All heavy atoms as a GROMACS GRO file, in nm:
protein
  610
    1MET      N    1  -2.151  -0.236  -0.686
    1MET     CA    2  -2.132  -0.178  -0.544
    1MET      C    3  -2.015  -0.227  -0.469
    1MET      O    4  -1.975  -0.335  -0.471
    1MET     CB    5  -2.270  -0.221  -0.470
    1MET     CG    6  -2.271  -0.160  -0.330
    1MET     SD    7  -2.450  -0.161  -0.280
    1MET     CE    8  -2.436  -0.283  -0.152
    2ARG      N    9  -1.950  -0.133  -0.415
    2ARG     CA   10  -1.820  -0.163  -0.339
    2ARG      C   11  -1.851  -0.192  -0.194
    2ARG      O   12  -1.936  -0.120  -0.132
    2ARG     CB   13  -1.726  -0.042  -0.345
    2ARG     CG   14  -1.676  -0.026  -0.477
    2ARG     CD   15  -1.566   0.063  -0.492
    2ARG     NE   16  -1.455   0.021  -0.544
    2ARG     CZ   17  -1.342   0.085  -0.575
    2ARG    NH1   18  -1.341   0.215  -0.537
    2ARG    NH2   19  -1.240   0.036  -0.629
    3ARG      N   20  -1.789  -0.291  -0.141
    3ARG     CA   21  -1.812  -0.323   0.001
    3ARG      C   22  -1.712  -0.252   0.072
    3ARG      O   23  -1.585  -0.241   0.046
    3ARG     CB   24  -1.794  -0.467   0.014
    3ARG     CG   25  -1.820  -0.521   0.164
    3ARG     CD   26  -1.819  -0.669   0.156
    3ARG     NE   27  -1.666  -0.712   0.142
    3ARG     CZ   28  -1.642  -0.836   0.134
    3ARG    NH1   29  -1.723  -0.927   0.131
    3ARG    NH2   30  -1.511  -0.875   0.125
    4ARG      N   31  -1.749  -0.189   0.192
    4ARG     CA   32  -1.659  -0.114   0.287
    4ARG      C   33  -1.616  -0.207   0.397
    4ARG      O   34  -1.711  -0.260   0.466
    4ARG     CB   35  -1.709   0.014   0.327
    4ARG     CG   36  -1.618   0.089   0.413
    4ARG     CD   37  -1.692   0.221   0.447
    4ARG     NE   38  -1.580   0.310   0.504
    4ARG     CZ   39  -1.584   0.436   0.494
    4ARG    NH1   40  -1.674   0.496   0.422
    4ARG    NH2   41  -1.485   0.508   0.560
    5GLU      N   42  -1.487  -0.228   0.425
    5GLU     CA   43  -1.439  -0.306   0.536
    5GLU      C   44  -1.355  -0.222   0.613
    5GLU      O   45  -1.274  -0.157   0.576
    5GLU     CB   46  -1.383  -0.438   0.486
    5GLU     CG   47  -1.458  -0.522   0.395
    5GLU     CD   48  -1.393  -0.634   0.328
    5GLU    OE1   49  -1.272  -0.620   0.329
    5GLU    OE2   50  -1.462  -0.725   0.303
    6VAL      N   51  -1.350  -0.259   0.744
    6VAL     CA   52  -1.260  -0.211   0.841
    6VAL      C   53  -1.183  -0.313   0.902
    6VAL      O   54  -1.227  -0.409   0.957
    6VAL     CB   55  -1.336  -0.119   0.944
    6VAL    CG1   56  -1.236  -0.054   1.051
    6VAL    CG2   57  -1.414  -0.002   0.881
    7PHE      N   58  -1.040  -0.301   0.893
    7PHE     CA   59  -0.957  -0.385   0.952
    7PHE      C   60  -0.893  -0.329   1.079
    7PHE      O   61  -0.835  -0.220   1.066
    7PHE     CB   62  -0.846  -0.442   0.847
    7PHE     CG   63  -0.913  -0.497   0.738
    7PHE    CD1   64  -0.935  -0.427   0.624
    7PHE    CD2   65  -0.937  -0.630   0.741
    7PHE    CE1   66  -0.980  -0.472   0.504
    7PHE    CE2   67  -0.984  -0.695   0.623
    7PHE     CZ   68  -1.015  -0.616   0.516
    8THR      N   69  -0.874  -0.398   1.184
    8THR     CA   70  -0.804  -0.351   1.300
    8THR      C   71  -0.687  -0.447   1.344
    8THR      O   72  -0.699  -0.561   1.344
    8THR     CB   73  -0.903  -0.342   1.429
    8THR    OG1   74  -1.017  -0.268   1.390
    8THR    CG2   75  -0.838  -0.276   1.550
    9ILE      N   76  -0.572  -0.381   1.362
    9ILE     CA   77  -0.463  -0.446   1.399
    9ILE      C   78  -0.404  -0.369   1.516
    9ILE      O   79  -0.362  -0.256   1.496
    9ILE     CB   80  -0.345  -0.451   1.280
    9ILE    CG1   81  -0.400  -0.520   1.148
    9ILE    CG2   82  -0.222  -0.532   1.330
    9ILE    CD1   83  -0.312  -0.513   1.042
   10GLY      N   84  -0.399  -0.436   1.631
   10GLY     CA   85  -0.371  -0.362   1.749
   10GLY      C   86  -0.462  -0.241   1.769
   10GLY      O   87  -0.578  -0.249   1.766
   11GLN      N   88  -0.394  -0.124   1.783
   11GLN     CA   89  -0.470   0.004   1.799
   11GLN      C   90  -0.489   0.075   1.671
   11GLN      O   91  -0.561   0.173   1.667
   11GLN     CB   92  -0.405   0.082   1.895
   11GLN     CG   93  -0.397   0.030   2.033
   11GLN     CD   94  -0.328   0.117   2.134
   11GLN    OE1   95  -0.277   0.230   2.101
   11GLN    NE2   96  -0.310   0.071   2.252
   12LEU      N   97  -0.438   0.019   1.564
   12LEU     CA   98  -0.440   0.088   1.429
   12LEU      C   99  -0.565   0.039   1.358
   12LEU      O  100  -0.595  -0.087   1.350
   12LEU     CB  101  -0.327   0.062   1.348
   12LEU     CG  102  -0.318   0.111   1.198
   12LEU    CD1  103  -0.299   0.259   1.209
   12LEU    CD2  104  -0.204   0.044   1.133
   13THR      N  105  -0.656   0.126   1.302
   13THR     CA  106  -0.765   0.092   1.227
   13THR      C  107  -0.738   0.137   1.080
   13THR      O  108  -0.704   0.263   1.060
   13THR     CB  109  -0.890   0.145   1.274
   13THR    OG1  110  -0.908   0.110   1.405
   13THR    CG2  111  -1.015   0.115   1.205
   14THR      N  112  -0.747   0.048   0.984
   14THR     CA  113  -0.725   0.089   0.846
   14THR      C  114  -0.855   0.068   0.772
   14THR      O  115  -0.912  -0.051   0.775
   14THR     CB  116  -0.617   0.001   0.776
   14THR    OG1  117  -0.494   0.024   0.851
   14THR    CG2  118  -0.602   0.050   0.632
   15GLU      N  119  -0.912   0.166   0.696
   15GLU     CA  120  -1.034   0.143   0.619
   15GLU      C  121  -0.988   0.110   0.472
   15GLU      O  122  -0.901   0.174   0.423
   15GLU     CB  123  -1.119   0.264   0.622
   15GLU     CG  124  -1.168   0.296   0.756
   15GLU     CD  125  -1.285   0.398   0.751
   15GLU    OE1  126  -1.327   0.433   0.644
   15GLU    OE2  127  -1.300   0.451   0.864
   16SER      N  128  -1.063   0.016   0.421
   16SER     CA  129  -1.026  -0.023   0.284
   16SER      C  130  -1.153  -0.036   0.208
   16SER      O  131  -1.253  -0.098   0.255
   16SER     CB  132  -0.956  -0.165   0.279
   16SER     OG  133  -0.933  -0.213   0.150
   17VAL      N  134  -1.151   0.014   0.091
   17VAL     CA  135  -1.276  -0.002   0.005
   17VAL      C  136  -1.236  -0.076  -0.119
   17VAL      O  137  -1.146  -0.055  -0.189
   17VAL     CB  138  -1.314   0.141  -0.044
   17VAL    CG1  139  -1.439   0.129  -0.145
   17VAL    CG2  140  -1.356   0.227   0.071
   18GLY      N  141  -1.292  -0.207  -0.126
   18GLY     CA  142  -1.255  -0.301  -0.233
   18GLY      C  143  -1.138  -0.374  -0.228
   18GLY      O  144  -1.142  -0.480  -0.160
   19LYS      N  145  -1.031  -0.330  -0.283
   19LYS     CA  146  -0.900  -0.406  -0.291
   19LYS      C  147  -0.848  -0.441  -0.154
   19LYS      O  148  -0.837  -0.367  -0.066
   19LYS     CB  149  -0.805  -0.321  -0.364
   19LYS     CG  150  -0.690  -0.399  -0.403
   19LYS     CD  151  -0.608  -0.316  -0.510
   19LYS     CE  152  -0.493  -0.394  -0.548
   19LYS     NZ  153  -0.450  -0.372  -0.680
   20ARG      N  154  -0.814  -0.572  -0.139
   20ARG     CA  155  -0.755  -0.612  -0.008
   20ARG      C  156  -0.613  -0.659  -0.025
   20ARG      O  157  -0.561  -0.693   0.085
   20ARG     CB  158  -0.845  -0.726   0.044
   20ARG     CG  159  -0.985  -0.688   0.083
   20ARG     CD  160  -1.072  -0.783   0.130
   20ARG     NE  161  -1.014  -0.841   0.263
   20ARG     CZ  162  -1.056  -0.939   0.322
   20ARG    NH1  163  -1.164  -1.006   0.284
   20ARG    NH2  164  -1.012  -0.993   0.432
   21THR      N  165  -0.561  -0.679  -0.140
   21THR     CA  166  -0.420  -0.722  -0.148
   21THR      C  167  -0.350  -0.624  -0.259
   21THR      O  168  -0.395  -0.556  -0.338
   21THR     CB  169  -0.413  -0.862  -0.208
   21THR    OG1  170  -0.484  -0.860  -0.330
   21THR    CG2  171  -0.478  -0.962  -0.103
   22TYR      N  172  -0.214  -0.638  -0.232
   22TYR     CA  173  -0.125  -0.566  -0.328
   22TYR      C  174  -0.050  -0.679  -0.418
   22TYR      O  175  -0.014  -0.778  -0.360
   22TYR     CB  176  -0.018  -0.475  -0.273
   22TYR     CG  177  -0.069  -0.356  -0.200
   22TYR    CD1  178  -0.036  -0.326  -0.065
   22TYR    CD2  179  -0.135  -0.258  -0.263
   22TYR    CE1  180  -0.074  -0.217  -0.003
   22TYR    CE2  181  -0.187  -0.141  -0.206
   22TYR     CZ  182  -0.148  -0.122  -0.073
   22TYR     OH  183  -0.184  -0.002  -0.005
   23SER      N  184  -0.010  -0.647  -0.536
   23SER     CA  185   0.074  -0.731  -0.609
   23SER      C  186   0.221  -0.705  -0.566
   23SER      O  187   0.238  -0.591  -0.507
   23SER     CB  188   0.060  -0.724  -0.756
   23SER     OG  189   0.092  -0.597  -0.792
   24VAL      N  190   0.311  -0.780  -0.597
   24VAL     CA  191   0.453  -0.752  -0.567
   24VAL      C  192   0.491  -0.636  -0.654
   24VAL      O  193   0.566  -0.543  -0.603
   24VAL     CB  194   0.549  -0.865  -0.615
   24VAL    CG1  195   0.694  -0.830  -0.590
   24VAL    CG2  196   0.510  -0.994  -0.519
   25GLU      N  197   0.444  -0.615  -0.776
   25GLU     CA  198   0.466  -0.498  -0.859
   25GLU      C  199   0.414  -0.370  -0.790
   25GLU      O  200   0.491  -0.263  -0.791
   25GLU     CB  201   0.411  -0.512  -0.996
   25GLU     CG  202   0.431  -0.408  -1.086
   25GLU     CD  203   0.569  -0.376  -1.121
   25GLU    OE1  204   0.652  -0.457  -1.109
   25GLU    OE2  205   0.614  -0.259  -1.169
   26GLU      N  206   0.295  -0.380  -0.728
   26GLU     CA  207   0.247  -0.255  -0.657
   26GLU      C  208   0.333  -0.224  -0.531
   26GLU      O  209   0.364  -0.103  -0.504
   26GLU     CB  210   0.097  -0.280  -0.620
   26GLU     CG  211   0.005  -0.288  -0.736
   26GLU     CD  212  -0.131  -0.326  -0.707
   26GLU    OE1  213  -0.148  -0.433  -0.626
   26GLU    OE2  214  -0.223  -0.251  -0.747
   27VAL      N  215   0.372  -0.326  -0.463
   27VAL     CA  216   0.469  -0.302  -0.350
   27VAL      C  217   0.596  -0.232  -0.401
   27VAL      O  218   0.648  -0.132  -0.335
   27VAL     CB  219   0.490  -0.428  -0.279
   27VAL    CG1  220   0.616  -0.415  -0.174
   27VAL    CG2  221   0.378  -0.488  -0.206
   28ARG      N  222   0.650  -0.283  -0.517
   28ARG     CA  223   0.762  -0.221  -0.568
   28ARG      C  224   0.758  -0.080  -0.600
   28ARG      O  225   0.832   0.002  -0.575
   28ARG     CB  226   0.801  -0.297  -0.694
   28ARG     CG  227   0.932  -0.258  -0.762
   28ARG     CD  228   0.948  -0.309  -0.904
   28ARG     NE  229   0.872  -0.238  -0.992
   28ARG     CZ  230   0.884  -0.120  -1.037
   28ARG    NH1  231   0.985  -0.043  -0.990
   28ARG    NH2  232   0.808  -0.058  -1.126
   29GLU      N  233   0.638  -0.046  -0.656
   29GLU     CA  234   0.610   0.086  -0.700
   29GLU      C  235   0.584   0.182  -0.584
   29GLU      O  236   0.639   0.292  -0.578
   29GLU     CB  237   0.484   0.094  -0.795
   29GLU     CG  238   0.505   0.034  -0.923
   29GLU     CD  239   0.383   0.032  -1.025
   29GLU    OE1  240   0.277   0.082  -0.961
   29GLU    OE2  241   0.392  -0.021  -1.124
   30LEU      N  242   0.516   0.126  -0.483
   30LEU     CA  243   0.489   0.214  -0.363
   30LEU      C  244   0.614   0.247  -0.295
   30LEU      O  245   0.632   0.360  -0.236
   30LEU     CB  246   0.401   0.139  -0.264
   30LEU     CG  247   0.247   0.121  -0.302
   30LEU    CD1  248   0.179   0.011  -0.220
   30LEU    CD2  249   0.188   0.258  -0.285
   31LEU      N  250   0.709   0.152  -0.280
   31LEU     CA  251   0.836   0.176  -0.214
   31LEU      C  252   0.948   0.224  -0.302
   31LEU      O  253   1.049   0.279  -0.250
   31LEU     CB  254   0.886   0.048  -0.145
   31LEU     CG  255   0.783  -0.011  -0.046
   31LEU    CD1  256   0.830  -0.144   0.017
   31LEU    CD2  257   0.765   0.096   0.078
   32GLY      N  258   0.933   0.213  -0.431
   32GLY     CA  259   1.047   0.270  -0.513
   32GLY      C  260   1.170   0.182  -0.515
   32GLY      O  261   1.281   0.235  -0.513
   33ILE      N  262   1.143   0.057  -0.518
   33ILE     CA  263   1.249  -0.037  -0.506
   33ILE      C  264   1.247  -0.134  -0.615
   33ILE      O  265   1.158  -0.132  -0.699
   33ILE     CB  266   1.248  -0.124  -0.367
   33ILE    CG1  267   1.115  -0.198  -0.362
   33ILE    CG2  268   1.256  -0.042  -0.242
   33ILE    CD1  269   1.103  -0.293  -0.237
   34SER      N  270   1.358  -0.204  -0.639
   34SER     CA  271   1.380  -0.303  -0.756
   34SER      C  272   1.274  -0.415  -0.733
   34SER      O  273   1.230  -0.448  -0.628
   34SER     CB  274   1.511  -0.355  -0.759
   34SER     OG  275   1.550  -0.445  -0.657
   35ARG      N  276   1.259  -0.491  -0.847
   35ARG     CA  277   1.170  -0.606  -0.840
   35ARG      C  278   1.236  -0.717  -0.743
   35ARG      O  279   1.158  -0.775  -0.676
   35ARG     CB  280   1.156  -0.663  -0.996
   35ARG     CG  281   1.065  -0.778  -1.008
   35ARG     CD  282   1.055  -0.803  -1.161
   35ARG     NE  283   0.958  -0.912  -1.165
   35ARG     CZ  284   0.978  -1.026  -1.212
   35ARG    NH1  285   1.113  -1.060  -1.241
   35ARG    NH2  286   0.892  -1.115  -1.234
   36ARG      N  287   1.366  -0.717  -0.761
   36ARG     CA  288   1.433  -0.830  -0.680
   36ARG      C  289   1.414  -0.800  -0.532
   36ARG      O  290   1.383  -0.884  -0.438
   36ARG     CB  291   1.582  -0.846  -0.714
   36ARG     CG  292   1.653  -0.938  -0.630
   36ARG     CD  293   1.789  -0.944  -0.662
   36ARG     NE  294   1.869  -1.035  -0.590
   36ARG     CZ  295   1.990  -1.075  -0.604
   36ARG    NH1  296   2.048  -1.038  -0.706
   36ARG    NH2  297   2.040  -1.164  -0.512
   37LYS      N  298   1.431  -0.672  -0.499
   37LYS     CA  299   1.412  -0.632  -0.350
   37LYS      C  300   1.272  -0.647  -0.309
   37LYS      O  301   1.248  -0.683  -0.195
   37LYS     CB  302   1.451  -0.477  -0.334
   37LYS     CG  303   1.603  -0.462  -0.303
   37LYS     CD  304   1.638  -0.519  -0.180
   37LYS     CE  305   1.789  -0.495  -0.149
   37LYS     NZ  306   1.833  -0.584  -0.051
   38ALA      N  307   1.180  -0.620  -0.396
   38ALA     CA  308   1.041  -0.632  -0.360
   38ALA      C  309   1.004  -0.778  -0.323
   38ALA      O  310   0.937  -0.805  -0.225
   38ALA     CB  311   0.944  -0.591  -0.467
   39TYR      N  312   1.065  -0.877  -0.404
   39TYR     CA  313   1.039  -1.011  -0.374
   39TYR      C  314   1.112  -1.059  -0.249
   39TYR      O  315   1.053  -1.132  -0.170
   39TYR     CB  316   1.088  -1.099  -0.494
   39TYR     CG  317   0.981  -1.117  -0.597
   39TYR    CD1  318   0.979  -1.044  -0.716
   39TYR    CD2  319   0.866  -1.204  -0.577
   39TYR    CE1  320   0.883  -1.061  -0.814
   39TYR    CE2  321   0.783  -1.234  -0.680
   39TYR     CZ  322   0.781  -1.143  -0.790
   39TYR     OH  323   0.687  -1.155  -0.885
   40GLU      N  324   1.234  -1.004  -0.232
   40GLU     CA  325   1.305  -1.041  -0.107
   40GLU      C  326   1.219  -0.985   0.032
   40GLU      O  327   1.214  -1.056   0.124
   40GLU     CB  328   1.441  -0.967  -0.101
   40GLU     CG  329   1.531  -1.040  -0.184
   40GLU     CD  330   1.675  -0.958  -0.190
   40GLU    OE1  331   1.696  -0.866  -0.114
   40GLU    OE2  332   1.759  -0.998  -0.280
   41LEU      N  333   1.164  -0.866   0.008
   41LEU     CA  334   1.082  -0.814   0.116
   41LEU      C  335   0.969  -0.890   0.135
   41LEU      O  336   0.917  -0.920   0.258
   41LEU     CB  337   1.043  -0.663   0.087
   41LEU     CG  338   0.974  -0.590   0.195
   41LEU    CD1  339   1.054  -0.572   0.316
   41LEU    CD2  340   0.941  -0.456   0.138
   42CYS      N  341   0.898  -0.936   0.040
   42CYS     CA  342   0.774  -1.009   0.048
   42CYS      C  343   0.802  -1.158   0.108
   42CYS      O  344   0.710  -1.211   0.181
   42CYS     CB  345   0.701  -1.027  -0.099
   42CYS     SG  346   0.633  -0.884  -0.151
   43ASN      N  347   0.922  -1.209   0.089
   43ASN     CA  348   0.969  -1.332   0.153
   43ASN      C  349   1.023  -1.317   0.286
   43ASN      O  350   1.063  -1.423   0.346
   43ASN     CB  351   1.057  -1.405   0.059
   43ASN     CG  352   0.979  -1.456  -0.074
   43ASN    OD1  353   0.873  -1.503  -0.065
   43ASN    ND2  354   1.042  -1.441  -0.182
   44SER      N  355   1.029  -1.210   0.332
   44SER     CA  356   1.109  -1.166   0.462
   44SER      C  357   1.026  -1.198   0.580
   44SER      O  358   1.069  -1.212   0.697
   44SER     CB  359   1.160  -1.032   0.468
   44SER     OG  360   1.044  -0.937   0.485
   45GLY      N  361   0.893  -1.199   0.573
   45GLY     CA  362   0.793  -1.220   0.681
   45GLY      C  363   0.768  -1.107   0.748
   45GLY      O  364   0.702  -1.114   0.866
   46CYS      N  365   0.784  -0.985   0.694
   46CYS     CA  366   0.761  -0.861   0.760
   46CYS      C  367   0.607  -0.826   0.756
   46CYS      O  368   0.562  -0.758   0.853
   46CYS     CB  369   0.823  -0.737   0.694
   46CYS     SG  370   1.013  -0.736   0.720
   47PHE      N  371   0.531  -0.889   0.672
   47PHE     CA  372   0.386  -0.877   0.663
   47PHE      C  373   0.338  -1.004   0.597
   47PHE      O  374   0.418  -1.084   0.547
   47PHE     CB  375   0.352  -0.747   0.583
   47PHE     CG  376   0.435  -0.720   0.468
   47PHE    CD1  377   0.421  -0.794   0.351
   47PHE    CD2  378   0.548  -0.629   0.463
   47PHE    CE1  379   0.505  -0.766   0.235
   47PHE    CE2  380   0.631  -0.608   0.364
   47PHE     CZ  381   0.614  -0.678   0.250
   48ARG      N  382   0.205  -1.019   0.608
   48ARG     CA  383   0.141  -1.140   0.552
   48ARG      C  384   0.143  -1.136   0.399
   48ARG      O  385   0.107  -1.044   0.343
   48ARG     CB  386   0.004  -1.152   0.606
   48ARG     CG  387  -0.013  -1.172   0.751
   48ARG     CD  388  -0.150  -1.199   0.805
   48ARG     NE  389  -0.249  -1.214   0.715
   48ARG     CZ  390  -0.368  -1.154   0.717
   48ARG    NH1  391  -0.388  -1.085   0.812
   48ARG    NH2  392  -0.461  -1.180   0.615
   49VAL      N  393   0.173  -1.251   0.348
   49VAL     CA  394   0.153  -1.277   0.197
   49VAL      C  395   0.062  -1.400   0.174
   49VAL      O  396   0.063  -1.494   0.260
   49VAL     CB  397   0.294  -1.296   0.122
   49VAL    CG1  398   0.375  -1.168   0.139
   49VAL    CG2  399   0.363  -1.415   0.180
   50ILE      N  400  -0.001  -1.396   0.068
   50ILE     CA  401  -0.075  -1.514   0.030
   50ILE      C  402  -0.028  -1.563  -0.110
   50ILE      O  403  -0.016  -1.494  -0.202
   50ILE     CB  404  -0.231  -1.465   0.009
   50ILE    CG1  405  -0.282  -1.413   0.140
   50ILE    CG2  406  -0.315  -1.573  -0.042
   50ILE    CD1  407  -0.329  -1.277   0.128
   51ARG      N  408   0.003  -1.698  -0.114
   51ARG     CA  409   0.051  -1.750  -0.234
   51ARG      C  410  -0.064  -1.833  -0.302
   51ARG      O  411  -0.118  -1.920  -0.244
   51ARG     CB  412   0.166  -1.842  -0.210
   51ARG     CG  413   0.284  -1.765  -0.158
   51ARG     CD  414   0.402  -1.860  -0.135
   51ARG     NE  415   0.511  -1.792  -0.054
   51ARG     CZ  416   0.602  -1.728  -0.122
   51ARG    NH1  417   0.604  -1.714  -0.246
   51ARG    NH2  418   0.688  -1.658  -0.048
   52VAL      N  419  -0.089  -1.799  -0.429
   52VAL     CA  420  -0.186  -1.874  -0.522
   52VAL      C  421  -0.106  -1.915  -0.632
   52VAL      O  422  -0.078  -1.856  -0.725
   52VAL     CB  423  -0.292  -1.776  -0.561
   52VAL    CG1  424  -0.403  -1.843  -0.638
   52VAL    CG2  425  -0.359  -1.694  -0.443
   53GLY      N  426  -0.077  -2.039  -0.633
   53GLY     CA  427   0.006  -2.101  -0.726
   53GLY      C  428   0.154  -2.032  -0.724
   53GLY      O  429   0.207  -2.025  -0.613
   54ARG      N  430   0.198  -1.973  -0.828
   54ARG     CA  431   0.321  -1.909  -0.830
   54ARG      C  432   0.310  -1.755  -0.802
   54ARG      O  433   0.407  -1.679  -0.811
   54ARG     CB  434   0.392  -1.917  -0.965
   54ARG     CG  435   0.421  -2.066  -0.994
   54ARG     CD  436   0.497  -2.083  -1.117
   54ARG     NE  437   0.620  -2.012  -1.111
   54ARG     CZ  438   0.705  -2.005  -1.215
   54ARG    NH1  439   0.674  -2.052  -1.333
   54ARG    NH2  440   0.808  -1.934  -1.208
   55THR      N  441   0.185  -1.710  -0.786
   55THR     CA  442   0.157  -1.563  -0.769
   55THR      C  443   0.158  -1.528  -0.620
   55THR      O  444   0.106  -1.607  -0.525
   55THR     CB  445   0.010  -1.539  -0.814
   55THR    OG1  446   0.000  -1.572  -0.948
   55THR    CG2  447  -0.024  -1.382  -0.798
   56ILE      N  448   0.208  -1.422  -0.578
   56ILE     CA  449   0.226  -1.360  -0.444
   56ILE      C  450   0.132  -1.249  -0.437
   56ILE      O  451   0.149  -1.161  -0.518
   56ILE     CB  452   0.376  -1.333  -0.410
   56ILE    CG1  453   0.460  -1.450  -0.402
   56ILE    CG2  454   0.370  -1.274  -0.269
   56ILE    CD1  455   0.610  -1.425  -0.387
   57ARG      N  456   0.038  -1.253  -0.341
   57ARG     CA  457  -0.037  -1.132  -0.304
   57ARG      C  458   0.003  -1.086  -0.165
   57ARG      O  459   0.015  -1.176  -0.076
   57ARG     CB  460  -0.184  -1.160  -0.316
   57ARG     CG  461  -0.230  -1.193  -0.455
   57ARG     CD  462  -0.230  -1.068  -0.536
   57ARG     NE  463  -0.259  -1.094  -0.669
   57ARG     CZ  464  -0.249  -1.007  -0.763
   57ARG    NH1  465  -0.203  -0.878  -0.744
   57ARG    NH2  466  -0.284  -1.029  -0.887
   58VAL      N  467   0.002  -0.960  -0.142
   58VAL     CA  468   0.047  -0.916  -0.012
   58VAL      C  469  -0.078  -0.853   0.059
   58VAL      O  470  -0.156  -0.776  -0.003
   58VAL     CB  471   0.149  -0.788  -0.027
   58VAL    CG1  472   0.188  -0.726   0.113
   58VAL    CG2  473   0.269  -0.850  -0.086
   59SER      N  474  -0.107  -0.897   0.174
   59SER     CA  475  -0.215  -0.835   0.257
   59SER      C  476  -0.209  -0.680   0.266
   59SER      O  477  -0.102  -0.632   0.325
   59SER     CB  478  -0.220  -0.902   0.390
   59SER     OG  479  -0.315  -0.830   0.480
   60LYS      N  480  -0.300  -0.617   0.216
   60LYS     CA  481  -0.299  -0.468   0.220
   60LYS      C  482  -0.287  -0.417   0.360
   60LYS      O  483  -0.211  -0.323   0.391
   60LYS     CB  484  -0.416  -0.418   0.149
   60LYS     CG  485  -0.406  -0.262   0.132
   60LYS     CD  486  -0.537  -0.213   0.058
   60LYS     CE  487  -0.537  -0.069   0.025
   60LYS     NZ  488  -0.512   0.017   0.141
   61SER      N  489  -0.380  -0.467   0.446
   61SER     CA  490  -0.374  -0.418   0.594
   61SER      C  491  -0.249  -0.442   0.656
   61SER      O  492  -0.199  -0.354   0.733
   61SER     CB  493  -0.497  -0.481   0.662
   61SER     OG  494  -0.490  -0.622   0.664
   62SER      N  495  -0.188  -0.574   0.645
   62SER     CA  496  -0.057  -0.586   0.723
   62SER      C  497   0.046  -0.510   0.656
   62SER      O  498   0.142  -0.459   0.722
   62SER     CB  499  -0.023  -0.739   0.727
   62SER     OG  500   0.004  -0.790   0.605
   63PHE      N  501   0.045  -0.495   0.519
   63PHE     CA  502   0.151  -0.424   0.454
   63PHE      C  503   0.152  -0.265   0.514
   63PHE      O  504   0.256  -0.208   0.538
   63PHE     CB  505   0.149  -0.425   0.304
   63PHE     CG  506   0.246  -0.339   0.224
   63PHE    CD1  507   0.375  -0.377   0.219
   63PHE    CD2  508   0.218  -0.212   0.189
   63PHE    CE1  509   0.479  -0.298   0.155
   63PHE    CE2  510   0.302  -0.118   0.127
   63PHE     CZ  511   0.434  -0.170   0.119
   64ASP      N  512   0.030  -0.211   0.505
   64ASP     CA  513   0.000  -0.070   0.544
   64ASP      C  514   0.042  -0.046   0.682
   64ASP      O  515   0.111   0.047   0.725
   64ASP     CB  516  -0.137  -0.025   0.518
   64ASP     CG  517  -0.176  -0.025   0.370
   64ASP    OD1  518  -0.092  -0.012   0.283
   64ASP    OD2  519  -0.291  -0.023   0.343
   65TYR      N  520   0.010  -0.146   0.770
   65TYR     CA  521   0.058  -0.138   0.919
   65TYR      C  522   0.211  -0.144   0.925
   65TYR      O  523   0.260  -0.060   1.006
   65TYR     CB  524  -0.005  -0.255   0.995
   65TYR     CG  525   0.030  -0.253   1.138
   65TYR    CD1  526  -0.031  -0.165   1.228
   65TYR    CD2  527   0.117  -0.342   1.183
   65TYR    CE1  528   0.005  -0.157   1.365
   65TYR    CE2  529   0.159  -0.347   1.319
   65TYR     CZ  530   0.092  -0.256   1.410
   65TYR     OH  531   0.134  -0.252   1.537
   66TRP      N  532   0.265  -0.231   0.859
   66TRP     CA  533   0.417  -0.242   0.858
   66TRP      C  534   0.471  -0.106   0.818
   66TRP      O  535   0.569  -0.052   0.879
   66TRP     CB  536   0.449  -0.362   0.772
   66TRP     CG  537   0.610  -0.363   0.744
   66TRP    CD1  538   0.705  -0.412   0.831
   66TRP    CD2  539   0.677  -0.310   0.636
   66TRP    NE1  540   0.818  -0.397   0.776
   66TRP    CE2  541   0.822  -0.347   0.656
   66TRP    CE3  542   0.635  -0.245   0.515
   66TRP    CZ2  543   0.913  -0.309   0.561
   66TRP    CZ3  544   0.737  -0.220   0.418
   66TRP    CH2  545   0.871  -0.238   0.448
   67LEU      N  546   0.414  -0.055   0.698
   67LEU     CA  547   0.480   0.068   0.648
   67LEU      C  548   0.465   0.184   0.741
   67LEU      O  549   0.559   0.257   0.763
   67LEU     CB  550   0.415   0.103   0.507
   67LEU     CG  551   0.465   0.223   0.433
   67LEU    CD1  552   0.610   0.194   0.400
   67LEU    CD2  553   0.384   0.238   0.305
   68ASP      N  554   0.338   0.192   0.813
   68ASP     CA  555   0.322   0.297   0.917
   68ASP      C  556   0.410   0.281   1.034
   68ASP      O  557   0.468   0.384   1.084
   68ASP     CB  558   0.182   0.289   0.967
   68ASP     CG  559   0.072   0.336   0.861
   68ASP    OD1  560   0.111   0.400   0.761
   68ASP    OD2  561  -0.047   0.299   0.882
   69GLN      N  562   0.452   0.160   1.064
   69GLN     CA  563   0.538   0.131   1.185
   69GLN      C  564   0.688   0.181   1.135
   69GLN      O  565   0.753   0.236   1.218
   69GLN     CB  566   0.544  -0.009   1.235
   69GLN     CG  567   0.406  -0.051   1.286
   69GLN     CD  568   0.364   0.035   1.408
   69GLN    OE1  569   0.438   0.051   1.498
   69GLN    NE2  570   0.250   0.087   1.388
   70CYS      N  571   0.724   0.160   1.006
   70CYS     CA  572   0.853   0.200   0.964
   70CYS      C  573   0.863   0.344   0.974
   70CYS      O  574   0.971   0.408   1.012
   70CYS     CB  575   0.872   0.160   0.809
   70CYS     SG  576   0.898  -0.019   0.804
   71ASP      N  577   0.757   0.431   0.939
   71ASP     CA  578   0.757   0.573   0.959
   71ASP      C  579   0.776   0.609   1.098
   71ASP      O  580   0.851   0.707   1.124
   71ASP     CB  581   0.615   0.626   0.911
   71ASP     CG  582   0.608   0.620   0.764
   71ASP    OD1  583   0.710   0.599   0.683
   71ASP    OD2  584   0.501   0.642   0.709
   72HIS      N  585   0.726   0.536   1.205
   72HIS     CA  586   0.732   0.576   1.341
   72HIS      C  587   0.869   0.548   1.394
   72HIS      O  588   0.913   0.620   1.485
   72HIS     CB  589   0.622   0.499   1.426
   72HIS     CG  590   0.490   0.551   1.393
   72HIS    ND1  591   0.449   0.685   1.408
   72HIS    CD2  592   0.377   0.486   1.346
   72HIS    CE1  593   0.322   0.697   1.359
   72HIS    NE2  594   0.282   0.572   1.325
   73ILE      N  595   0.927   0.447   1.352
   73ILE     CA  596   1.057   0.405   1.404
   73ILE      C  597   1.179   0.453   1.325
   73ILE      O  598   1.287   0.432   1.354
   73ILE     CB  599   1.068   0.261   1.422
   73ILE    CG1  600   1.056   0.172   1.298
   73ILE    CG2  601   0.975   0.219   1.534
   73ILE    CD1  602   1.083   0.025   1.309
   74GLY      N  603   1.146   0.524   1.204
   74GLY     CA  604   1.245   0.575   1.129
   74GLY      C  605   1.317   0.476   1.035
   74GLY      O  606   1.437   0.497   0.995
   75GLY      N  607   1.253   0.369   1.009
   75GLY     CA  608   1.324   0.264   0.923
   75GLY      C  609   1.256   0.233   0.807
   75GLY      O  610   1.277   0.168   0.710
   0.00000   0.00000   0.00000
């Protein structure tokens, strides 16, 4: 059974079913950028990341919010 969660950041509400993080590889694929650029972006502080040992996981809600804001400001 999947758990349904709703995350609210400011006035934006994002619904997520199941998965709460992206891998760096998934960020790379979503944005169509190189592996190096994906790691640079994840280390830039633009959105929340979680480090587990040497693994980086990107908060899905904060990444999606950041991406939506880029669409609104043209960047």
